[in-house]
DRENBA-295181 format. One record per residue (C-alpha): residue number from 1; residue in three letters; x negated, y negated, z. Coordinates in Angstrom, 1 decimal. Each point is the difference from the previous one (the first is absolute). Last residue first. Layout:
# residues N
<NUM, 'ALA', <X, Y, Z>>
...
//
This chain:
# residues 91
<91, 'UNK', <-63.8, 88.5, 38.3>>
<90, 'UNK', <3.1, 0.5, -2.0>>
<89, 'UNK', <1.2, 0.3, -3.4>>
<88, 'UNK', <3.0, 2.0, -1.2>>
<87, 'UNK', <0.6, 0.6, -3.7>>
<86, 'UNK', <3.6, 0.0, -1.1>>
<85, 'UNK', <1.3, 3.4, -1.0>>
<84, 'UNK', <2.6, 0.2, -2.8>>
<83, 'UNK', <1.1, 3.6, -0.4>>
<82, 'UNK', <1.4, 1.3, -3.3>>
<81, 'UNK', <1.9, 3.3, 0.1>>
<80, 'UNK', <0.6, 2.3, -3.0>>
<79, 'UNK', <3.3, 1.8, -0.4>>
<78, 'UNK', <0.6, -1.2, -3.6>>
<77, 'UNK', <-3.3, -1.1, -1.5>>
<76, 'UNK', <-2.7, -2.6, 0.6>>
<75, 'UNK', <-2.8, -0.6, -2.5>>
<74, 'UNK', <-3.1, -1.8, 1.1>>
<73, 'UNK', <-0.4, -3.1, -2.2>>
<72, 'UNK', <-0.3, -2.3, 3.0>>
<71, 'UNK', <-3.2, 1.8, 1.0>>
<70, 'UNK', <-0.6, 3.1, -2.2>>
<69, 'UNK', <-1.0, 2.5, 2.7>>
<68, 'UNK', <-2.7, -0.7, 2.5>>
<67, 'UNK', <1.2, -3.5, 0.6>>
<66, 'UNK', <3.5, 1.4, 0.1>>
<65, 'UNK', <-0.8, 1.6, 3.4>>
<64, 'UNK', <1.6, 3.4, 0.1>>
<63, 'UNK', <2.6, 0.7, 2.8>>
<62, 'UNK', <2.8, 0.7, -2.4>>
<61, 'UNK', <-0.7, -3.2, -1.9>>
<60, 'UNK', <-2.0, -2.3, 2.3>>
<59, 'UNK', <-0.4, -3.8, 0.0>>
<58, 'UNK', <-2.5, -1.8, 2.1>>
<57, 'UNK', <0.3, -3.7, 0.6>>
<56, 'UNK', <-2.9, -2.1, 1.3>>
<55, 'UNK', <-1.8, -0.1, -3.3>>
<54, 'UNK', <3.1, -1.2, -1.9>>
<53, 'UNK', <1.3, 2.3, -2.7>>
<52, 'UNK', <-0.9, -1.5, -3.4>>
<51, 'UNK', <2.6, -2.0, -2.0>>
<50, 'UNK', <-2.4, -2.8, -0.9>>
<49, 'UNK', <1.8, -2.4, 2.3>>
<48, 'UNK', <-0.5, 2.4, 2.9>>
<47, 'UNK', <2.1, 3.0, 1.0>>
<46, 'UNK', <1.9, 1.2, 3.1>>
<45, 'UNK', <1.1, -3.1, 1.9>>
<44, 'UNK', <0.8, -1.9, -3.2>>
<43, 'UNK', <2.1, 2.9, -1.2>>
<42, 'UNK', <2.2, -0.1, 3.1>>
<41, 'UNK', <1.1, -3.6, -0.6>>
<40, 'UNK', <3.4, 0.8, -1.5>>
<39, 'UNK', <1.5, 3.3, 1.3>>
<38, 'UNK', <2.1, 1.6, -2.8>>
<37, 'UNK', <-1.9, -1.2, -3.0>>
<36, 'UNK', <-3.3, 0.2, 1.9>>
<35, 'UNK', <0.7, 3.6, 1.0>>
<34, 'UNK', <0.6, 0.8, -3.6>>
<33, 'UNK', <-3.3, -1.7, -1.1>>
<32, 'UNK', <-1.9, 1.9, 2.7>>
<31, 'UNK', <1.5, 3.3, -1.2>>
<30, 'UNK', <-0.9, -0.9, -3.6>>
<29, 'UNK', <-3.6, -0.6, 1.1>>
<28, 'UNK', <-0.1, 3.3, 2.0>>
<27, 'UNK', <1.1, 1.8, -3.1>>
<26, 'UNK', <3.2, 1.3, -1.4>>
<25, 'UNK', <2.8, 1.7, 2.1>>
<24, 'UNK', <2.8, -2.3, 1.2>>
<23, 'UNK', <-0.1, -1.5, 3.5>>
<22, 'UNK', <1.3, 1.1, 3.4>>
<21, 'UNK', <-0.7, -2.1, 3.1>>
<20, 'UNK', <-0.8, 1.4, 3.5>>
<19, 'UNK', <-0.6, -2.3, 2.9>>
<18, 'UNK', <2.8, -2.5, -0.5>>
<17, 'UNK', <-0.3, -3.0, 2.3>>
<16, 'UNK', <1.7, -2.4, -2.4>>
<15, 'UNK', <-2.6, 0.9, -2.7>>
<14, 'UNK', <-2.1, -3.2, 0.4>>
<13, 'UNK', <0.0, 0.2, 3.8>>
<12, 'UNK', <-1.1, 3.5, -0.5>>
<11, 'UNK', <-3.5, -1.1, -1.2>>
<10, 'UNK', <-1.8, 0.0, 3.4>>
<9, 'UNK', <1.7, 3.3, 1.0>>
<8, 'UNK', <-1.3, 2.0, -3.0>>
<7, 'UNK', <2.3, 0.9, -2.9>>
<6, 'UNK', <0.0, 3.7, -1.0>>
<5, 'UNK', <0.9, 0.3, -3.7>>
<4, 'UNK', <2.0, 3.0, -1.1>>
<3, 'UNK', <0.1, 1.0, -3.6>>
<2, 'UNK', <3.4, 1.2, -1.3>>
<1, 'UNK', <2.1, 3.1, -0.3>>
//
């Protein structure tokens, strides 16, 4: 079993239109690194130069916001699901 990562529509051009990607268990940071190795450019959309999740990107592990967990150090295990949710602004 693996960890499932849900890719939002705006980022699917980087994943060849794949919506659900499987990565190895570890942490959110290792998942992002694995995504980057398979889909170059995706990391830049998710984290800043310091490796922190960008303000306009929300990451959830099993529907829990990682900002209320351990941020990028949040562990992910077999069967977990990571959701990438870009912030939506309007007015």
